[in-house]
N, C-alpha and C positions, 0 to 999 in steps of 0.2 A: 563327330567321330574322332576317336583318338586311338593310336597304337604306337608301340615302341618299334624303332627301326633296327634292322639287322646290324650286326657288327658293332653294337653299342654306339650307333651313330647319333642317337638322340631320340626325341619323342615328337610325333606329329600330332597337331590338333587342327581340326576343321570345325569352325564354329560360326555362329551368327554374332556380328558386332555392328551396331548401328544400322540394322536391317540389311547388312551386306554379308556375303560369304567371305570368311577370312581363313587363310591357311598359314600356320606357323610351325616351324621346326625349331625346337630349342634343345640345347645341351648344356648341362651344368649352369642353368640360369641365363645362358646367352642365346639370343635369337639369331639363328643361322639363316632362316628364310621367312619372308613375310609377304603374302600375296592376298589381294582382295578382288572380288568380282560381284557384279549384280547390285541392284538397288531395290529398296521397298520390298524386301522379301518377307516382311511381316504383314502382308496385306490379306492374309487368309486364303490366298489362292495357291494352286499347285504349281511348283517350280521344279525344273529338272536340273540337278546338280551333278557334275561329272568331275572326278579327280583322275587325271592321267599321269602315271609315274613312268618315266623312261629314264634310262641311264643318262645322267647329266642334264635332265630337264623335268620340270614340274609344270602342269597346266591345270587351272581351275576354270570350268566353263559353266555358265548359268543360262538355262533356257536356250542352249545351242547357239546363242548369238553373242553373249557377253563373256569373253574369254580373257584370262590373264595367265601369262606363262613366265617362268623365270629359269635361268640356267643355274644349276647347283652342282657342287662337287660331292654332295652328300649322297650316299647310297640309301635311297628312300623306300626300300622294300619293307613290308611288315615283317616283324619278327615272328609272331605266332598268332596272337589274338587281336581281333577288332572289337572295339567297344563303341556302340552307337547309342546316342541319347544321354548317356551319363555313365557313371562308374558304380559297380556294385560295392556294397560295404562289407565285403568278405575277405579283405586282405589280398585282393588279386594283384595289387601293385599298380592299379589304374589310378591316375591323378587327373583331376579336372579343375583347373584354377578358374574356370569360367562358369557362367550360369548353366544349369541343367536345361537341355532342350525340352520345350513344351510345344507339341504339335504332332503332326502325322508324317509317316514315311511309307512309301510303297515302291515296288519295283526295284528292290535293292539288288545290285549286281556286283560281283567281284570277279575280276578277270573275265568279264563277259558272261558269266554264269549267273542265272537268276537264283537268289536265295529262296528256298522253299520255306515260307513262313508257317505253313501247316506243320512241318517237321519241328520248327522252333516251338510252336504252340504245344506239340506233343512231347517236348523235351527230348527229341531225338537229335536235334542239332542245336548246339549252344544252350543258353539259358536266358531267362528274362524275368523281370519283376515289374509290377504296377503298370501293365500294358493292357489296352483294349485291342483285341485282334479282330480283323475283318470289319472295322468300323472306324471312321475318323470322327472323334468326339469333340472337335473344335466347336466352341459356341461363338456364333457370329453376333457379337454384342452391338453391332450397328444395324442389325436387322431383327425386329423392326427398329427404325431410327427414332430414338427418343429425343433427338435434338430438334427443337422447334424453331419456327420463323427463319428457316434457311440456314441454321447453324450446321457446320460441317462436323461429321462424326469421325473420330479415329478411335482405335481400340488397342488395348494390351491384352495379355492372356486372361486377366481377371476382371477388367472393367473397360469402360468406354469414356471418352472425353469429347466435349462439344466446344468447337471454336466459334465463338459468338461475334468475332470482329466484323465490323461493317454491317451488322444486322440491325442495330438499334435496340438490342435486347441483351440481357445479362442473366447470370445464374448458371447453375450446373447443367441445365438443359436449354439455355437461351429462352427462358419462359417469360421473364419479367421485363417490361419496357423500361428503358432508361430515360424516357421523356415524359413530360407532363401531358395531361389530357386536354388542356385548354389554356388560353391566354390568361384566364382568371387565375388558374393555379400558378402560372409563372409570375403574375403580378403579386400574389401573396407570398412569393419568395423574395420579393424586392426587385424584380427585374423591370427595366424600363422598356420603351418602345424598341422594336427590332424584329428580326426574323428568328423564329424558333421552330424546332420540330415538334409537332403536335401528334400525339398518339391517342386518338379519341376513345379507343376501347382498351387501352392498357395492354394486357397480355392476350387480348383477342386477336382475330385474324386480320383486322384492318391494319395496313402498314402505316408507319409514321409519315407525316407530310410536312414540308417546310412552308410555314404560313407566317405572314406579317402580323404582329400584335401591336396595335395602337393603344398604348396605355394612357388613358386620360382619366376622367372620373369613372369611366367604365373601361373594361378591358375588351376592346374590339378585336375580333378575328377578321382579317381582311383577305379574301380569296380572289385573286386577280384572274382575268381571262385574257384572250389574245387581242381584244379590241375595246379598250375602255376610253378611247379618245372620241371626240366629236367627229363623225364621219359624214362628209357631204355627198349628196346625190344630185345628179343632173339628169335632165330629160334624155332618154335613150330610145331611139326609134326601134320598134319591134319588141321592146322589153316592157312588159306591163307590170312586172313585180320584181322587187329587190328582196333577195333572201340573204340573211346573215346568220352564220352559225358561230357559236362561241365555245372555245375550248378552254377549260379552267385548269388552273395549276394543280388542283386536286382531282382525283377521280370521283366518279359518281357515288361510290359507296362511302368514301370519306366525307363528301359534302353532305350526304343524307344524315350521317352520324353527327356532324357538326350542327346542322340545323335542328336535329331532334333534341339535342341536349341544351341548346341555347334558349335563353329567355326571350330574345327578340332578334329577328333578322330583317334586313332590308336591302333593297337594291334600287338604285336610281334608274329611271326610264324617262327619257326626254325626246321630244320630236319638235324640230324647228321647221317652219313651213312657209312657203309662199305659193299660193294656188296649188296646194297639195293637201287634200282632205285625209283625215285620219280614220275615224270610226264611223263617219257618214251619219252622224246623229242629226235629228232624233229618231228617224224611222228607217233609214236605209241599211243595206247590208254593209258590214264593216269592210273598208278597204285594207285594213291592217290588223294584225294580231301577233301575239307572241306565244311561244311554246315553253311551258314550265318544266320543272324537274321530273314530273311524272309522265311527260310526253303529251300532255293534254293542251290544246290550244285555248287561249284566253282572249276575250274581246273587251277587256277593261284596261285602262291605262294607269300610269303611275299617279298615286294620290287618290285614286278611287277605290271602291270596294269590289270584291269579286262578284261577277255576274251582272254588273250594273251597265255595261257598255257605255261608260262615261269616262271623262277625264277629271282631274282634280277640280277644275273650275266648275264643272257641272255639279259635282257633289257639294261644293261650297256656294254655288249660285252666283258666281262672279265672272262668268264667261263674257268676253267682249261683246258677243252677240247672244243675248239670253235665250234665243230660240234654239240654240245648239248647246250640246253638252261638252263640246271640245272647242277650243279657240280655233284650231286648224280647220274644223268642219265648216267655218264661215266662208272658206274658199277665197280669202282676201288676197289682193295683189300686194299687200304690205306683209312684211315678215311678222310672224307670230310664233308662239310655241305652246306646247303642252308638256309640262314636266311634273314629276313627283316621285314618290317612293312607293315601291311595291313592298308590302310588309306582311302579306299573308304567307306564313312559313310553309304551308303545305304546297304552295305553288312555285316556290323558289327552288333553284335559281333559274334565270332566263337562259334557255338552251339555244333558242333561235328566234328570229324576228322576220316577219313578212310585211313589207311596205308596198302598197298597191297603187296609189294615185300619183305616179311619177312620170307617166308617159305623155301627158298633155303638153302642148306648147306653153312655155313660160313657167312650168312647174319646177320648183326647186325645193329641196328638203335636206335636212341633216338630222342624224339621230345619235344618241349616246346611251349605252348601257353600262352603268357603273359596275364596280366590283361588288361581289357579295360581301356584306358586312353583318356580323352577328356579335352580340354581347350577352353576358350572363350565362354561367354554367350551372344549370339546375342540379347536376349531379354533385358538384363541389360543395353546395350549400344545403344539400338534402339532409335534414337533421331531425333527430327525435330526442326528447327529454324524458328520462325515466325518473319519476318522483316517488316510487314505492319499490321496496326490495322484492315484492312479489309480482311486479309488473314485467311484462315482456312482450315482444312482437314475434310472430311466427311466420315463416315463409316456407315454400316448397323445399324438398330435400336438395341439399347441395351435392352436385355431381362433379367430383374432381378425382376420378379414379387413379390416374397416373400423375397428373400435375394439378396442383391447387395453389392459388395465391389469394390471400385475403388481406385487404388494407382498409384502414379507417382512421379517423381522428376521434379522440375522446377528451372530455373535460369533466373533472369531478373534484369534489372535496372529500369523498369517501376513501377509506383506506384499502378496500378490497371489493371485488365483485366480478361476476362472470360477464364478459362482453358477448360471447356467442358460444353455442354448443349444438352439435348435430350427432345423433347416435345411430348405430347400426345394431345388428345382433351381437357382435363382439367388437367391431370397429367403432371408433368415435373420433371426433375432432373437437377441440375446445381451446379458447383463448380467454385468459382471465388476468385481472389485476390481483395478485396474491398478497401484496403488501404495498405500502406507499412507494416503494422503490423497486418493485419487481413485477415484470410481466412474464407470464408462462404460456407457452404454446404446447399443448398436449395432444397426442393422437395415438392410435393403434391401428395398424393395417394387417394384424394377424401375427406380428412378431413380438407382441407384448407392448405395454404402454411405454411411450417415449416422451420425455419432457425436454423442451428447449427453453432456456431461461435467460433473460436479460435483466441485469441489475443496473440501476442508474445511480449516479452520485448524489442527485438531488431528488426530492420527493415529486411524484407525479400527480398528487392530489392537491395541486395548487391553483385550481380553477383556471388553468391555461390549456390551450389546445395542444395535444401531443399526438404524434403520428405513429401508428403501429403497422408493420408489414410482416406478414408470415407467409412462408412458401414451403411447400412440401412436394418433392418429386421422387423418382425412382432411385436417385443417387443420395439425396440429403434433405434435411429440413433446416430452415433458417428462420431467425426472428430478428427484426430490427425495430428499435424504438428511437424516434427522433433521429439525431445524428450520432447516436452512440454506436460503438462497434457492434456489429452483428454477431449473434451466437449461432453456431452451425453444429448439427449432429449428423454424422454419416449414417446412411442406411446400412443395415447388415447385408453382407455379401450373400447373393443368391437366396434372399429371403422373400417373403410375400411383398408384392408391390402394389396391389390394387386396394384402394380405399373404398369400402362398400358400406354405404349408409342407406338407411331406409325410413328414418323418422323425419319429422319436420325440423327445420332449422329454427332454433330459438335465438333471438337477439335481445340482449339486455337481461338475460336470466337463463334458467334451465327448466327442463321438464318437471323437475321436483320442486320448482319454485323456491329454491334455496340459493343463498349466496348471490342474489340478484344485484345488478349494477344500479347505482344511483348517480345520475349525471346525464351528460349529453354524448351521443354518438353521431358522427357526421361522415358523409361520403363513404359509406360502406360498400366496398367493391369485392366481388367474388369472381375470380378469373376474368377480370375486366368488365364485368357487368355490375352496374350500380343498382342496389336494392332501393326501392322507393319507401324510405322510412316514414316520410311525412304522410303519405297516403294511408299507410297502416295505422300510424299514430292517431290520425283523426278519428278513427273508429274504435280505438282501444282504450279502456279505462286505465288510469295510472300512467299514461304516456301522452305527451303533447308534441305537436310539430314545432320545429324551430328551437333556437337556443340563443339568447342574447349574450352580450359580453365578448365581442371579438377584439376590442382594443387592448384587452389584457394580454393577448397573444401577438397581435399584429401592430400595436401602437408604436413599437420600436422602429417600424419601417418609415414612419414620418420623421424626416430629418430636419436639421437646422431650425429648431424651435417650432416646427409645424405640430399641430395638435390633431389627435385621432378623434374622428367623429363616428359614432356607432350607426350602423345601418342594419336592417333586418338580415340582409344577406351581405355581410362583410363590413367594410369601413371605408371612409375617405379621409384624406389628410387636408386639414384646414390650414392654408398657408398665409392667412391674413396677417398674422403677427410675425411673419418671417420675410426677410428680403429675398428669399428664393421663391420659385414657383415650380410647377410640374406635379406629376402624380404623387410623388413622395416629398414635395418641397425640396427637390434635389437639383433643379435647374437654375444655374446662375443667371441673373439678369445683369447685363453689362451694356455700356454704350461708350462710343468714342466721342470725346469732347474736343471742340476747336476753341481757339482763344475767345470767341464771342459767345460760346454756349453757356447757358445758365439755367439751372433748375432751382426754383425757390418754392419751398413748402411753407405756407403762411398760416398763422394762428390769429384768432380774433383778439382784439385788444382787451385788456382787463376792463372790468366793469367801470372802474373810476375814470378810465381814459377813453371809454367807448363813445365816440361821437358819430362816426359814420362807418357802419359795419360793411366791410367789403363782401361782395357776393362770392368772391373766390377764397375767402378765408375759411380756416378749419372750424368745424363745429366745436372744437375744444377751445375754451377760453384760456388765456395765458396768465390768469391771475394766480395759478398754482405756483408754488415754490419748490424747485428741485434741489434736493440735497445730494443728488448723485446722478450720474449718467452712465449708460452702457452703450458705447459706440463701436461699430466695426465697419470696415470697408476694405476693399481690395483695389489696387491701382497698378497701372503700368504706364510709365512716362520716361522720357529722357530730358525733361525740363527741370531746371533748378535755377533759382528758387521757384516754388509753385505752391499755390493755395489749394488744398484738397477739400476741406470742409470748413464752413463758417456758420456759427449759430449765434444770433444776437437777440437782445431783449429790448423791451420798450424803455428800460431804465439804463440804456447804454452799457449794459454788461454784455460780455461775449466770450466765446471760446473758439479757437481755430486749431485746425490740424494742417500743418504745412511742411514743406521741404525747404531747408535753408539753402544758401548758395552752394554749400558742399554736398547737397543731396541728403543730408541727415534729417531725421524726423524730429520736428518740434511740435509740442502741444502748448498752446498759449491760452491762459485763463485770465480774465479780468472780471471778478465777481464783486468788486467794491468800486463804486464810481470815484471815490476820493483817493484811491490808491492805484499805483501803476500795475500793469499786467505782469503776470509771472509766466516765465517760459521754462518748460521742462523738456529736456533734450534726451532722446533715446540714444544710447551708445550703439555703435555698429558701423556698417559700411555705407557707402553711397547707394541710396535707393533709387536714384534717377538713372538707372542703367538699362531701361527698356524691358526689364523683367517684371513678372507679376509678383506683387508683395501684398501680404495680408497684415492689417493693422487693427489692433484691439485696444481701446482706451476705456478704462473703468474708473469711476470715482465714487466714493462713499464718504460724504462729509469732507474732511481734509485729506483723506488718504486717496492717492492716485496711483494707478498702475498702467503701464504701457507695455505692450508686447508686439513685436514685429516678427512676422513669419513664425518659425518654430524656435526662435531664440527664447532665452529665459525671460520671464516677466520681470520688469524693473519697477521698483516702488519709489514714490515721491510723497512729499507732504506740502499741501498748500499752507501758506502763512497768512493769507488775507481772509476774506469772508468765505464761508462755505455754502452760501445759498445763492442759487441762480434764479432770479426773479423775472416773471412775466416774459416768457420767450416770445419773440416776434416772428422769427423765421429761421428755417434751416436752408442753407444755400450750398450747392455743389456746382463747381464751375465758377463763372464770373459773378461777383456781387454787383448787381445793378444799382441798388440803393446805397451808394457809397458816401453819402453826405456826411455821416457821422462815424465813418470807419476809422479805426486807428491808423495814423499816418503810415506806419510800417506795413500794416496789412494793406493799406491803399496802394503802396508801391508794388506789392505782389499782385494785387488784384488788377492793376493796370495791364499786366501781362496776360491775364486770363489763364486758362489751363488747357494744355494740349496733351492728350493721352486718353487712357481708358480708365473708367471707374466702374466698379461692379459691387453688387450685394451691399449697398450702403444702408446702414441702419443706425438710428438714433433712438435709444430706448425701444418703444414698440412701433416707431414710425420708420417706413422705408420710402424715402422721397424719390429715389430713382425708380423703384418699382411702380410707384404711383404715377410718375411722369410717363413711363413707357407703356403701362397696361391700362391705366385709368385716368388719362389726362382730362377727360370731360367731366368726371364725377369727383375728382380729388382736388383739394385746395392747393394745386401746384400751378406755377407760372413757368412756362418753358420759353426761353428766348434762344434763337439761333438754331442750328442744325442738331437734331437729336433723334437717333433711331437705334433700335436694339442691335447689338453686335455680339459676336462670339469672342471679342477681344479679351474678355475676362476669364476665359477658360483656363483652368490650371493645367490642361493638357498641352497648351501651346508652348510652355516654357518651363524650365526648371529654375526656381528662384535662386539657386546657387550656381547657375550656369555661367554667370558673368565672372565667377572666380576661376573658371577652368577653360574658358574659350577666349577667342579674339586675342591670342597671344601676340600676333604681329602688331595690332593696335597698341597693346601694352608696351611693347618695345619702343615704338615711335613716341608714345607719350613720355616714357622715361627720358629719351633723348631730348625732347622738347623741354622737359622739366629741368634737366641739367643745364641746357643752353640758357634758360631764363633765370636760373638761380642767382647768378651774379647781379642781373638787372633787378631782381626782386629785392636783394639786399640793399642795393644802391637806393632803390625807391623807398625803402624803409627809413633810410637816413634823411632823404629829402622830404618825405611826407610821412609824418608820424602823428597819429592822434589816437586818442583812447575812445573806442566805441562804448557807448553806455546803454545798458538795459539790465533789468533785473533778471537773473537766470539761476536755475537750480540744476545741478547734475545729479545722476543717480546716487543713492546712498552707498552703493557698492564701490564707488570711486569716481574720479574725474577722467574725462577725455578731453584732450586739447584740440579745438578746431583751428584751422589755419587762419591767418589774418584776413583772408578773402571773405570771411563770413560777414554778412551785413548786420550781424547782431553782436553786441558787446558780451564778452565772456567773463567780465568782471562781476562776481556774485554780489559785490558790495554796492554796485551802482544802483541808484534809485530812480533814474529818469530815462526817458526814451530819447532817441536822437532828435535834436532840434533841427528846424528847417535851415538854419544858417550854418550848421556844422557840415563840413565838406568831407566827402569820402573819396579816396583814391585806391583803386584796386588794379593789380596786374592781371 
């Protein structure tokens, strides 16, 4: 409402602002009075609003409870005319700087008198325009509520909005799940073991559930219950039976859906007994039974088949007492057990357990029911291959009147083709590949055809799997391809909203058999329900079940030189040529070494030297000649000097990777028996700082490169021989066979190595991995303490942390250094000698090591330190 005040005192406005009633009096652009009252007045409900004007006082009251008043010197009486709702466009002098009111008014009173709206309608009192009399035409856009899965609806005059926060769903109507349907799907996104929300039916009614995914060669879904530990039972007087009930972390509907879509499910069931019979075989009534997911009691035990009234040993014929079908049924005074896996999906999970023979004197028992574990997502790999343009699969009519979501994966070399189509009398829905770089989602719900298009920067007909997701609801339609930005088209306001289809759903083609799709379609889901493409493909000409070639899409998930291996349903990563392990060859293998720890990977002697083949030597003979090496390892130590890796040959050739006394990295090569070793020093800081460092050494003929952490790679050249002949062994830790070891290496070797080594690799050989995982089948000799450790994890430290931490230690070190400088200079005068060894610095320039280094920095020296040369160090 607005009106001018008497005596030219200004203009009064009463309007809605941020869902509150607000009163302002302005004059000449200056606000004289500003009052607010009420909250949430845009909730579509009736509210009572009262403006009371008294001399020297204004009061605004909402719903008779929320009142705001202010004293004013303005004479706030109306001049002549009241305007409600807005201003007429006839030059009346009315101004409305705010939005026009949209809504309903009733029981309008001025000075206590009710305004007769019938006279207003008859133009006998005032005038009006664009009004509906005697009816409130507000449309409640939240009734019915189109927000799904618990989304909260709010509305404006023209539309509604859904708040999907904390629902696990997204989209304009909270229709689409933000979670994957199985652990298998998470695995193929590169996820490792952990807890994940699983939404087994996507946009369907079943809620997401937090489930543990154990990512090994298979993606196991592990559903826990309230008692997975071994539970002991003792004789209780008056109690003839023990009943146990199990509450699972997922509800019954979720568990049924998980079991239904899984390829295999199992649950451990074990019974440990002493004088406590189980199934009372061979002919007695069972003392114990368990109740499955359908509520039916079962009298067979883990490892046996349904209906057999046997245990695993009875099925396998190896019970301790052959006349019984369960070990516990022998009623022995000695402890025995019957254990095995229940794997009949239709009977899982175990809901409760009844154990009966526990009341006799001397009876003791214990039981365990493990978690439910399932692997294999039949929906995720359900695939059809279309090899003719005229081929298609047909399914019953798709019903998605108000909300429809369609998702699938496709792989093709064709430039175009229709993925699916469903027709009505006028309505239709279609998704097609219109060109190598464009996917189109088309539909009509009675408002005329509408296209939603996504164009991709790279071609989609590359024989790799691509993911398509289309959604249509009463507010909008969207299309998403892979990770590219989604395309969205808003629905017309107040248009038709129901999608009415009546023909069959065609997949891979159309009813006219034109523009058919050539390639594979996988995991086709409509409103969360997966269509069984393989079942239809098996009986349809021109279509076959399954589609090979998953490594082209998922091979990139195999890390650290792991190789992708094709399977009918998916792939696995072969980590045999990688120093890493795990599902994706992502897990670092590391161990902590003590001074006496040694790992030696041995090779067979060359044929001409082979006199007594060791049973522990590699099946690879060492008579091959290496013209290059590819070495990588990570380490963490505070020891300097230290020998990190040593490789020797049957011809007294060797290479070693070590830290010198200053903690700098040296790589030492001796490839010619008649020449001295060459030492190549990587520039940089002290690496014996307790932080994790990564070293990569590569040689091809005379060219050598060394890289430490993320620093720039440094290039060197060998000047001696370039062939490494007849490798004998690879050693990490202490070299035990030190009889022919270089004297300088021998001095380092005497100290052993204290610290962490991880992901050690020499060409295709991973000696640390062999020692930790395959010590009995690999040609490795392990001496001293060695066990797998997490010390090599890159998460434990920042390799640059030493540069920014321990400042107090740094200050102390500086003080000590200054204090000893004079002594060091004096010592140089008293004891000075020239250390001799052959050394090369990086081509980029020289770095000067301190005199404390045990190696000579003179590049012209040709001999190693002799035994009678003395060394003095501060």
